[in-house]
N, C-alpha and C positions, 0 to 999 in steps of 0.2 A: 437587778438583773429579775424581771417578770417569770414568774411560773406559769405561764400558757403555753397552749400547743398552737401550732400553725393549723389552722383548720383545713387546709388542703393545699396541694403542690403537685405539681406536675412535671416531666422531664421527656426527652424525646432524642432518640437517637437513630441513624440511617444504618442500615444492614445490609451487606453486600450479600443478598441470598434472595430467594424467591419467597414471595409471601407464605404460601401453602407450606413451605419448609420452616418458616419462621413460626407460624400457627401452631405447627404440631409440637413444636417445641413449647413454647408459651402457654398452650392449654392443656399440657400435660402435667396438673399438680404434683406429680408423683417425683417430678424432675425438678423443682422450685429450690432445694436444697443444694443444686447444682449451682446457682448463682446468686441466691440471695443472701444480704448481708445479715439478715437474724433470722429468716426460717431455715430451720437443718431439714425440715421431710413434711411431709403431706401423705394422707391417705385417704381415699374416698370412703364414706361412711354409708351404710345401708344398703349395700348391695350396687350402689354407683359405680361406673368403670369409666366415667370421662364427663366431660362440663355438659350438663342439661339443666334448664330452669326448674330450680327446686332441688337440686344434689345437693348434698351436703359433703364436707369434708374437714379433715383436722389436721393443723399445722401445728409442729412441734418448734418453740422458738428458743433462741438465746441470744441475749445481749448484755455484754457485761458479766456480771454474775448472776443475772436474773435469767431463769428458766421458766416458761410458761406454755398453755397450749391453748388454742382457740380454734372453735368448731364455727365452719364458714357456711353461706348458704349462697350458691349461683344466682344471679339475680336473671342476667341476661347472655347469651351465646349466640353470635351472628359470625358464623366461620367463612371466611377467615380474617375478619376485621375486627370484631370486638366478643370482650368476654369480661364480665362484669360479676364480682362476688362482693359480701360485705361481711365481717364478724358479728357472729351472735352475741348479743350481751347474755351475760350471766350474774349471780349475785357478788360473787367475787370481781368481776372485771365488767361492770356495767355499762362499758363504753361498745359502742358501734362505728365500724370505719369502712368505707364503702371504697374498693379498689376496682380499678379499669384498665385494662390494656386493650389498646388499638392500634391496628394494623393498617398501613394504606401501601398500595401496590405502587411503585414508583418505576417499574420499568426493570431498570436491572438492579434495583434493590426494594427494600421495604422499610418505610418509614414506621417505627415501634413507638408509642406513646404510652406511658405509665403515669395514672393518677391516683391519688388518693384524697378521700375527702371523710373528715370525721363527721358523722351523721348524729351522734350523742357523746355526751361526757359530763357526768355530773362535775361539778366545779371541784369539790375535795379530792376526786378521782383525778381530774385534769393536774390540780397541782404535785398530787403525789408520783403521776405519772413523769411530769416534767421534773421532779427531782430524781426519781430514781433512774429514768433513761432520759438524760438530755439531750441523745439524739434525736427523740421524738420530739423535740421542741420544733424543729424543722427537719421533715423528712426529704427535703429536695435532694440533698446530697446522697441519701441512701439509693434513692430511685434514679439517679444516675449513676452512681456506682453499679448497681443490679443490672443496669441495661447496657454498660458498658462491658460486662460480664458475660450477658447473652452475645452481644455482637463478638466479641471474641470468641466465644464457643463457635457461634453459626460460622463466622468466616474463616476459623482455623480447620472446621470440618468442610468446608469448600475447597480446600487448598489440595 
C-alpha cells in the first residue's frame, strides 16, 4: 500500500434550492462545522466578517484521534458562483491545500461542486499524513459526504 495522497479530487451535487440561498450557506465559514466530516468550526480572523480576497480564517479540525487547527486565506470570491481559499503552511504543517466551491444556477436547482488540490506537501509529511489520516489518501468520499449533508440541510429547510 503506497503512502501517498491523491493530489486533487472533485465532487458535485444538485440541490433543490436557489443559487443565492446555497451561496449564503456555503460562503459562511462559521457554519462549516454543520456539514464537514472533519472541520468542527471556523472563525474569521483579523476583523474579517465574511469572504473577501485576502481575508483569513481559522478552522478547527478533528479526524479519528487527531486534532489540529489551520489558518486559511481567501484567494477568490465571485458571489454567488465561486469561493476559493487555501490552507497556509506552518512549520509544523508545511503543506498547503486549495479548496474551491463552485455554484451554477440550473433554474430550479443549484449545482454545487467542491474541489481540493494539494499545492505543496513535503515528501516526509505526505507519508506521515497518509499514515495518520488514511482518509486523506483520497478525499473524494469526504467531499461527496460533505456535499450530501449540505444538500440535505438546504432541501430540508425548503420544506
